[in-house]
All heavy atoms as a GROMACS GRO file, in nm:
protein
  440
    1MET      N    1   3.495  14.301  10.891
    1MET     CA    2   3.367  14.256  10.842
    1MET      C    3   3.304  14.168  10.950
    1MET      O    4   3.368  14.085  11.011
    1MET     CB    5   3.385  14.179  10.712
    1MET     CG    6   3.260  14.108  10.671
    1MET     SD    7   3.216  14.107  10.498
    1MET     CE    8   3.200  14.268  10.445
    2TRP      N    9   3.174  14.185  10.969
    2TRP     CA   10   3.100  14.110  11.071
    2TRP      C   11   3.051  13.978  11.012
    2TRP      O   12   3.001  13.974  10.901
    2TRP     CB   13   2.980  14.190  11.121
    2TRP     CG   14   3.022  14.312  11.195
    2TRP    CD1   15   3.041  14.436  11.145
    2TRP    CD2   16   3.055  14.319  11.332
    2TRP    NE1   17   3.082  14.523  11.241
    2TRP    CE2   18   3.092  14.450  11.360
    2TRP    CE3   19   3.056  14.226  11.437
    2TRP    CZ2   20   3.130  14.493  11.486
    2TRP    CZ3   21   3.092  14.269  11.561
    2TRP    CH2   22   3.129  14.401  11.585
    3HIS      N   23   3.066  13.873  11.090
    3HIS     CA   24   3.018  13.741  11.049
    3HIS      C   25   2.905  13.699  11.141
    3HIS      O   26   2.916  13.708  11.263
    3HIS     CB   27   3.130  13.635  11.056
    3HIS     CG   28   3.240  13.661  10.959
    3HIS    ND1   29   3.228  13.634  10.825
    3HIS    CD2   30   3.365  13.711  10.975
    3HIS    CE1   31   3.340  13.667  10.763
    3HIS    NE2   32   3.425  13.714  10.853
    4LEU      N   33   2.798  13.652  11.082
    4LEU     CA   34   2.688  13.601  11.162
    4LEU      C   35   2.719  13.457  11.204
    4LEU      O   36   2.770  13.379  11.124
    4LEU     CB   37   2.557  13.603  11.082
    4LEU     CG   38   2.504  13.743  11.048
    4LEU    CD1   39   2.382  13.730  10.957
    4LEU    CD2   40   2.470  13.818  11.175
    5PRO      N   41   2.692  13.424  11.329
    5PRO     CA   42   2.719  13.285  11.371
    5PRO      C   43   2.625  13.188  11.301
    5PRO      O   44   2.507  13.215  11.284
    5PRO     CB   45   2.694  13.288  11.521
    5PRO     CG   46   2.605  13.406  11.544
    5PRO     CD   47   2.637  13.506  11.436
    6ARG      N   48   2.683  13.078  11.256
    6ARG     CA   49   2.603  12.974  11.192
    6ARG      C   50   2.559  12.874  11.297
    6ARG      O   51   2.637  12.840  11.387
    6ARG     CB   52   2.687  12.900  11.088
    6ARG     CG   53   2.723  12.985  10.968
    6ARG     CD   54   2.798  12.902  10.867
    6ARG     NE   55   2.926  12.857  10.926
    6ARG     CZ   56   3.005  12.766  10.875
    6ARG    NH1   57   2.972  12.707  10.763
    6ARG    NH2   58   3.116  12.733  10.933
    7PRO      N   59   2.438  12.826  11.287
    7PRO     CA   60   2.399  12.719  11.381
    7PRO      C   61   2.475  12.591  11.348
    7PRO      O   62   2.495  12.558  11.231
    7PRO     CB   63   2.249  12.702  11.356
    7PRO     CG   64   2.226  12.757  11.220
    7PRO     CD   65   2.329  12.863  11.198
    8HIS      N   66   2.521  12.525  11.451
    8HIS     CA   67   2.600  12.403  11.431
    8HIS      C   68   2.507  12.284  11.416
    8HIS      O   69   2.416  12.263  11.495
    8HIS     CB   70   2.694  12.380  11.549
    8HIS     CG   71   2.804  12.480  11.555
    8HIS    ND1   72   2.908  12.479  11.466
    8HIS    CD2   73   2.825  12.584  11.637
    8HIS    CE1   74   2.990  12.579  11.495
    8HIS    NE2   75   2.940  12.645  11.598
    9ALA      N   76   2.533  12.206  11.313
    9ALA     CA   77   2.458  12.082  11.294
    9ALA      C   78   2.516  11.977  11.390
    9ALA      O   79   2.637  11.976  11.415
    9ALA     CB   80   2.471  12.034  11.151
   10PRO      N   81   2.432  11.893  11.446
   10PRO     CA   82   2.486  11.789  11.535
   10PRO      C   83   2.575  11.692  11.458
   10PRO      O   84   2.542  11.650  11.348
   10PRO     CB   85   2.361  11.720  11.590
   10PRO     CG   86   2.254  11.752  11.491
   10PRO     CD   87   2.289  11.884  11.430
   11HIS      N   88   2.688  11.663  11.516
   11HIS     CA   89   2.782  11.571  11.453
   11HIS      C   90   2.741  11.428  11.485
   11HIS      O   91   2.704  11.398  11.598
   11HIS     CB   92   2.924  11.595  11.503
   11HIS     CG   93   2.978  11.730  11.467
   11HIS    ND1   94   3.013  11.762  11.338
   11HIS    CD2   95   3.000  11.840  11.541
   11HIS    CE1   96   3.056  11.888  11.336
   11HIS    NE2   97   3.047  11.937  11.457
   12PRO      N   98   2.751  11.340  11.386
   12PRO     CA   99   2.721  11.199  11.417
   12PRO      C  100   2.828  11.144  11.511
   12PRO      O  101   2.947  11.175  11.498
   12PRO     CB  102   2.725  11.130  11.281
   12PRO     CG  103   2.808  11.219  11.195
   12PRO     CD  104   2.788  11.359  11.247
   13ARG      N  105   2.784  11.067  11.609
   13ARG     CA  106   2.878  11.010  11.705
   13ARG      C  107   2.950  10.893  11.640
   13ARG      O  108   2.887  10.797  11.595
   13ARG     CB  109   2.804  10.965  11.829
   13ARG     CG  110   2.895  10.913  11.936
   13ARG     CD  111   2.818  10.872  12.059
   13ARG     NE  112   2.905  10.805  12.151
   13ARG     CZ  113   2.941  10.856  12.266
   13ARG    NH1  114   2.893  10.971  12.304
   13ARG    NH2  115   3.024  10.790  12.346
   14VAL      N  116   3.081  10.902  11.635
   14VAL     CA  117   3.164  10.798  11.576
   14VAL      C  118   3.246  10.735  11.687
   14VAL      O  119   3.320  10.805  11.756
   14VAL     CB  120   3.255  10.854  11.466
   14VAL    CG1  121   3.345  10.746  11.410
   14VAL    CG2  122   3.173  10.919  11.356
   15GLU      N  123   3.229  10.606  11.705
   15GLU     CA  124   3.307  10.536  11.807
   15GLU      C  125   3.447  10.510  11.753
   15GLU      O  126   3.462  10.457  11.642
   15GLU     CB  127   3.241  10.402  11.843
   15GLU     CG  128   3.109  10.418  11.915
   15GLU     CD  129   3.124  10.479  12.052
   15GLU    OE1  130   3.228  10.456  12.118
   15GLU    OE2  131   3.033  10.550  12.094
   16PRO      N  132   3.551  10.545  11.829
   16PRO     CA  133   3.686  10.516  11.782
   16PRO      C  134   3.713  10.366  11.783
   16PRO      O  135   3.669  10.296  11.873
   16PRO     CB  136   3.776  10.590  11.881
   16PRO     CG  137   3.692  10.608  12.002
   16PRO     CD  138   3.550  10.614  11.956
   17GLY      N  139   3.783  10.321  11.683
   17GLY     CA  140   3.814  10.179  11.671
   17GLY      C  141   3.952  10.148  11.725
   17GLY      O  142   4.015  10.228  11.795
   18PHE      N  143   4.003  10.031  11.691
   18PHE     CA  144   4.134   9.989  11.737
   18PHE      C  145   4.245  10.074  11.675
   18PHE      O  146   4.352  10.088  11.733
   18PHE     CB  147   4.158   9.842  11.704
   18PHE     CG  148   4.075   9.749  11.787
   18PHE    CD1  149   4.002   9.648  11.729
   18PHE    CD2  150   4.071   9.761  11.925
   18PHE    CE1  151   3.926   9.562  11.805
   18PHE    CE2  152   3.996   9.675  12.003
   18PHE     CZ  153   3.923   9.576  11.943
   19ASP      N  154   4.221  10.130  11.555
   19ASP     CA  155   4.325  10.210  11.491
   19ASP      C  156   4.350  10.339  11.566
   19ASP      O  157   4.465  10.382  11.580
   19ASP     CB  158   4.286  10.242  11.346
   19ASP     CG  159   4.281  10.119  11.259
   19ASP    OD1  160   4.351  10.021  11.293
   19ASP    OD2  161   4.208  10.120  11.159
   20GLU      N  162   4.243  10.402  11.617
   20GLU     CA  163   4.260  10.528  11.688
   20GLU      C  164   4.308  10.507  11.831
   20GLU      O  165   4.381  10.588  11.885
   20GLU     CB  166   4.128  10.607  11.690
   20GLU     CG  167   4.086  10.662  11.555
   20GLU     CD  168   4.015  10.559  11.470
   20GLU    OE1  169   3.986  10.449  11.522
   20GLU    OE2  170   3.989  10.588  11.353
   21HIS      N  171   4.265  10.397  11.894
   21HIS     CA  172   4.302  10.370  12.033
   21HIS      C  173   4.345  10.224  12.046
   21HIS      O  174   4.266  10.138  12.080
   21HIS     CB  175   4.184  10.397  12.126
   21HIS     CG  176   4.143  10.540  12.128
   21HIS    ND1  177   4.217  10.637  12.193
   21HIS    CD2  178   4.039  10.606  12.074
   21HIS    CE1  179   4.158  10.754  12.178
   21HIS    NE2  180   4.051  10.738  12.106
   22PRO      N  181   4.473  10.195  12.020
   22PRO     CA  182   4.519  10.056  12.026
   22PRO      C  183   4.505   9.994  12.165
   22PRO      O  184   4.496   9.873  12.176
   22PRO     CB  185   4.666  10.064  11.985
   22PRO     CG  186   4.687  10.198  11.929
   22PRO     CD  187   4.577  10.286  11.979
   23TRP      N  188   4.502  10.074  12.271
   23TRP     CA  189   4.491  10.019  12.406
   23TRP      C  190   4.358   9.949  12.428
   23TRP      O  191   4.343   9.870  12.520
   23TRP     CB  192   4.510  10.128  12.511
   23TRP     CG  193   4.415  10.244  12.495
   23TRP    CD1  194   4.438  10.360  12.427
   23TRP    CD2  195   4.282  10.256  12.547
   23TRP    NE1  196   4.329  10.441  12.433
   23TRP    CE2  197   4.231  10.381  12.506
   23TRP    CE3  198   4.201  10.172  12.623
   23TRP    CZ2  199   4.103  10.423  12.539
   23TRP    CZ3  200   4.073  10.215  12.656
   23TRP    CH2  201   4.025  10.339  12.614
   24ARG      N  202   4.260   9.974  12.340
   24ARG     CA  203   4.131   9.906  12.354
   24ARG      C  204   4.141   9.758  12.321
   24ARG      O  205   4.053   9.681  12.355
   24ARG     CB  206   4.026   9.972  12.265
   24ARG     CG  207   3.986  10.107  12.317
   24ARG     CD  208   3.865  10.157  12.246
   24ARG     NE  209   3.820  10.280  12.311
   24ARG     CZ  210   3.702  10.332  12.293
   24ARG    NH1  211   3.617  10.275  12.212
   24ARG    NH2  212   3.668  10.441  12.355
   25ALA      N  213   4.248   9.718  12.255
   25ALA     CA  214   4.268   9.577  12.224
   25ALA      C  215   4.327   9.501  12.342
   25ALA      O  216   4.333   9.378  12.338
   25ALA     CB  217   4.360   9.563  12.102
   26LEU      N  218   4.368   9.571  12.448
   26LEU     CA  219   4.435   9.506  12.560
   26LEU      C  220   4.348   9.399  12.627
   26LEU      O  221   4.397   9.288  12.649
   26LEU     CB  222   4.481   9.610  12.661
   26LEU     CG  223   4.558   9.556  12.781
   26LEU    CD1  224   4.688   9.494  12.735
   26LEU    CD2  225   4.585   9.667  12.881
   27PRO      N  226   4.222   9.426  12.662
   27PRO     CA  227   4.144   9.318  12.725
   27PRO      C  228   4.125   9.197  12.636
   27PRO      O  229   4.130   9.083  12.683
   27PRO     CB  230   4.008   9.384  12.754
   27PRO     CG  231   4.033   9.530  12.752
   27PRO     CD  232   4.148   9.552  12.659
   28VAL      N  233   4.108   9.219  12.507
   28VAL     CA  234   4.093   9.107  12.413
   28VAL      C  235   4.224   9.029  12.406
   28VAL      O  236   4.224   8.906  12.407
   28VAL     CB  237   4.052   9.159  12.274
   28VAL    CG1  238   4.047   9.046  12.173
   28VAL    CG2  239   3.919   9.230  12.281
   29ALA      N  240   4.336   9.100  12.400
   29ALA     CA  241   4.466   9.033  12.393
   29ALA      C  242   4.493   8.952  12.520
   29ALA      O  243   4.540   8.839  12.512
   29ALA     CB  244   4.576   9.136  12.371
   30LEU      N  245   4.463   9.009  12.636
   30LEU     CA  246   4.486   8.937  12.762
   30LEU      C  247   4.395   8.813  12.771
   30LEU      O  248   4.440   8.707  12.816
   30LEU     CB  249   4.461   9.029  12.881
   30LEU     CG  250   4.565   9.139  12.901
   30LEU    CD1  251   4.524   9.229  13.016
   30LEU    CD2  252   4.702   9.081  12.924
   31ALA      N  253   4.272   8.826  12.729
   31ALA     CA  254   4.181   8.711  12.731
   31ALA      C  255   4.231   8.601  12.637
   31ALA      O  256   4.225   8.482  12.672
   31ALA     CB  257   4.040   8.755  12.692
   32MET      N  258   4.279   8.638  12.521
   32MET     CA  259   4.331   8.539  12.427
   32MET      C  260   4.456   8.470  12.482
   32MET      O  261   4.474   8.349  12.465
   32MET     CB  262   4.365   8.604  12.292
   32MET     CG  263   4.242   8.640  12.211
   32MET     SD  264   4.137   8.500  12.173
   32MET     CE  265   4.245   8.402  12.073
   33ILE      N  266   4.542   8.547  12.549
   33ILE     CA  267   4.663   8.488  12.609
   33ILE      C  268   4.625   8.386  12.714
   33ILE      O  269   4.678   8.274  12.719
   33ILE     CB  270   4.754   8.598  12.666
   33ILE    CG1  271   4.817   8.678  12.552
   33ILE    CG2  272   4.861   8.539  12.757
   33ILE    CD1  273   4.888   8.804  12.597
   34VAL      N  274   4.531   8.422  12.802
   34VAL     CA  275   4.488   8.330  12.908
   34VAL      C  276   4.423   8.206  12.847
   34VAL      O  277   4.450   8.093  12.890
   34VAL     CB  278   4.392   8.401  13.005
   34VAL    CG1  279   4.325   8.304  13.099
   34VAL    CG2  280   4.466   8.509  13.083
   35LEU      N  281   4.337   8.225  12.747
   35LEU     CA  282   4.269   8.112  12.683
   35LEU      C  283   4.369   8.018  12.616
   35LEU      O  284   4.363   7.896  12.636
   35LEU     CB  285   4.167   8.164  12.581
   35LEU     CG  286   4.089   8.057  12.506
   35LEU    CD1  287   3.994   7.985  12.600
   35LEU    CD2  288   4.013   8.119  12.391
   36LEU      N  289   4.461   8.073  12.538
   36LEU     CA  290   4.558   7.988  12.469
   36LEU      C  291   4.651   7.918  12.568
   36LEU      O  292   4.688   7.802  12.547
   36LEU     CB  293   4.639   8.072  12.369
   36LEU     CG  294   4.561   8.118  12.246
   36LEU    CD1  295   4.648   8.209  12.159
   36LEU    CD2  296   4.514   7.999  12.164
   37THR      N  297   4.689   7.986  12.675
   37THR     CA  298   4.774   7.924  12.776
   37THR      C  299   4.703   7.806  12.840
   37THR      O  300   4.762   7.698  12.857
   37THR     CB  301   4.812   8.028  12.884
   37THR    OG1  302   4.879   8.137  12.822
   37THR    CG2  303   4.900   7.967  12.990
   38THR      N  304   4.576   7.824  12.874
   38THR     CA  305   4.498   7.716  12.934
   38THR      C  306   4.487   7.597  12.839
   38THR      O  307   4.507   7.482  12.879
   38THR     CB  308   4.358   7.767  12.972
   38THR    OG1  309   4.372   7.880  13.058
   38THR    CG2  310   4.278   7.660  13.042
   39VAL      N  311   4.457   7.625  12.714
   39VAL     CA  312   4.443   7.517  12.614
   39VAL      C  313   4.576   7.443  12.598
   39VAL      O  314   4.579   7.319  12.594
   39VAL     CB  315   4.393   7.574  12.480
   39VAL    CG1  316   4.406   7.471  12.369
   39VAL    CG2  317   4.249   7.621  12.494
   40LEU      N  318   4.685   7.516  12.590
   40LEU     CA  319   4.815   7.451  12.570
   40LEU      C  320   4.857   7.368  12.691
   40LEU      O  321   4.916   7.261  12.677
   40LEU     CB  322   4.922   7.554  12.536
   40LEU     CG  323   4.909   7.617  12.397
   40LEU    CD1  324   5.012   7.727  12.378
   40LEU    CD2  325   4.925   7.511  12.290
   41ILE      N  326   4.829   7.416  12.811
   41ILE     CA  327   4.863   7.340  12.932
   41ILE      C  328   4.781   7.211  12.938
   41ILE      O  329   4.835   7.103  12.965
   41ILE     CB  330   4.842   7.427  13.058
   41ILE    CG1  331   4.949   7.535  13.065
   41ILE    CG2  332   4.842   7.341  13.184
   41ILE    CD1  333   4.927   7.636  13.176
   42VAL      N  334   4.651   7.222  12.913
   42VAL     CA  335   4.566   7.102  12.915
   42VAL      C  336   4.610   7.004  12.807
   42VAL      O  337   4.618   6.882  12.831
   42VAL     CB  338   4.418   7.143  12.898
   42VAL    CG1  339   4.330   7.021  12.875
   42VAL    CG2  340   4.370   7.220  13.020
   43ALA      N  341   4.641   7.054  12.689
   43ALA     CA  342   4.684   6.966  12.580
   43ALA      C  343   4.816   6.898  12.613
   43ALA      O  344   4.834   6.778  12.585
   43ALA     CB  345   4.695   7.045  12.450
   44SER      N  346   4.909   6.972  12.672
   44SER     CA  347   5.038   6.911  12.704
   44SER      C  348   5.024   6.803  12.811
   44SER      O  349   5.090   6.699  12.803
   44SER     CB  350   5.138   7.018  12.749
   44SER     OG  351   5.098   7.073  12.873
   45PHE      N  352   4.936   6.825  12.910
   45PHE     CA  353   4.912   6.722  13.010
   45PHE      C  354   4.847   6.599  12.947
   45PHE      O  355   4.882   6.484  12.980
   45PHE     CB  356   4.826   6.775  13.125
   45PHE     CG  357   4.907   6.838  13.235
   45PHE    CD1  358   4.949   6.969  13.227
   45PHE    CD2  359   4.941   6.764  13.348
   45PHE    CE1  360   5.023   7.026  13.328
   45PHE    CE2  361   5.016   6.820  13.449
   45PHE     CZ  362   5.057   6.953  13.439
   46ALA      N  363   4.753   6.620  12.856
   46ALA     CA  364   4.686   6.508  12.790
   46ALA      C  365   4.784   6.428  12.704
   46ALA      O  366   4.782   6.304  12.705
   46ALA     CB  367   4.570   6.559  12.704
   47ILE      N  368   4.871   6.496  12.633
   47ILE     CA  369   4.970   6.428  12.549
   47ILE      C  370   5.069   6.352  12.637
   47ILE      O  371   5.104   6.236  12.608
   47ILE     CB  372   5.042   6.528  12.457
   47ILE    CG1  373   4.943   6.581  12.352
   47ILE    CG2  374   5.162   6.464  12.389
   47ILE    CD1  375   4.997   6.697  12.271
   48ALA      N  376   5.116   6.413  12.745
   48ALA     CA  377   5.209   6.347  12.835
   48ALA      C  378   5.146   6.224  12.899
   48ALA      O  379   5.210   6.119  12.914
   48ALA     CB  380   5.256   6.444  12.942
   49LYS      N  381   5.019   6.236  12.938
   49LYS     CA  382   4.948   6.122  12.998
   49LYS      C  383   4.934   6.010  12.896
   49LYS      O  384   4.950   5.891  12.930
   49LYS     CB  385   4.810   6.170  13.046
   49LYS     CG  386   4.725   6.063  13.106
   49LYS     CD  387   4.760   6.041  13.250
   49LYS     CE  388   4.656   5.953  13.314
   49LYS     NZ  389   4.697   5.906  13.443
   50ALA      N  390   4.903   6.043  12.771
   50ALA     CA  391   4.887   5.940  12.668
   50ALA      C  392   5.019   5.870  12.636
   50ALA      O  393   5.022   5.751  12.610
   50ALA     CB  394   4.829   6.003  12.541
   51ILE      N  395   5.129   5.944  12.639
   51ILE     CA  396   5.258   5.886  12.600
   51ILE      C  397   5.320   5.807  12.716
   51ILE      O  398   5.366   5.695  12.698
   51ILE     CB  399   5.353   5.997  12.553
   51ILE    CG1  400   5.304   6.056  12.420
   51ILE    CG2  401   5.496   5.943  12.536
   51ILE    CD1  402   5.383   6.174  12.373
   52THR      N  403   5.321   5.866  12.834
   52THR     CA  404   5.397   5.806  12.945
   52THR      C  405   5.310   5.730  13.043
   52THR      O  406   5.362   5.654  13.124
   52THR     CB  407   5.473   5.915  13.022
   52THR    OG1  408   5.378   6.006  13.081
   52THR    CG2  409   5.567   5.992  12.931
   53GLY      N  410   5.181   5.753  13.043
   53GLY     CA  411   5.094   5.687  13.139
   53GLY      C  412   5.072   5.771  13.264
   53GLY      O  413   4.983   5.742  13.343
   54HIS      N  414   5.154   5.872  13.285
   54HIS     CA  415   5.130   5.968  13.394
   54HIS      C  416   5.165   6.108  13.346
   54HIS      O  417   5.252   6.125  13.261
   54HIS     CB  418   5.208   5.932  13.522
   54HIS     CG  419   5.353   5.908  13.497
   54HIS    ND1  420   5.447   6.007  13.495
   54HIS    CD2  421   5.421   5.792  13.471
   54HIS    CE1  422   5.566   5.955  13.472
   54HIS    NE2  423   5.552   5.824  13.457
   55ALA      N  424   5.096   6.207  13.398
   55ALA     CA  425   5.108   6.341  13.342
   55ALA      C  426   5.230   6.416  13.395
   55ALA      O  427   5.278   6.508  13.332
   55ALA     CB  428   4.981   6.421  13.370
   56TYR      N  429   5.280   6.377  13.513
   56TYR     CA  430   5.396   6.448  13.569
   56TYR      C  431   5.471   6.359  13.664
   56TYR      O  432   5.428   6.253  13.701
   56TYR     CB  433   5.354   6.579  13.640
   56TYR     CG  434   5.243   6.563  13.739
   56TYR    CD1  435   5.270   6.540  13.873
   56TYR    CD2  436   5.108   6.571  13.700
   56TYR    CE1  437   5.169   6.526  13.965
   56TYR    CE2  438   5.007   6.556  13.791
   56TYR     CZ  439   5.037   6.534  13.925
   56TYR     OH  440   4.938   6.520  14.015
   0.00000   0.00000   0.00000
């Protein structure tokens, strides 16, 4: 049996999220690691300076 080709409707563009591509979270994760590391280092120096009078 012969089938006539149907015209294809344009598909809506769907951007994949973190569930489909977990590697997309890598830049966010690296930025958070750097930010938290910086905050913790600064906080530890401030606490050490307050307690001992010198930071190192």
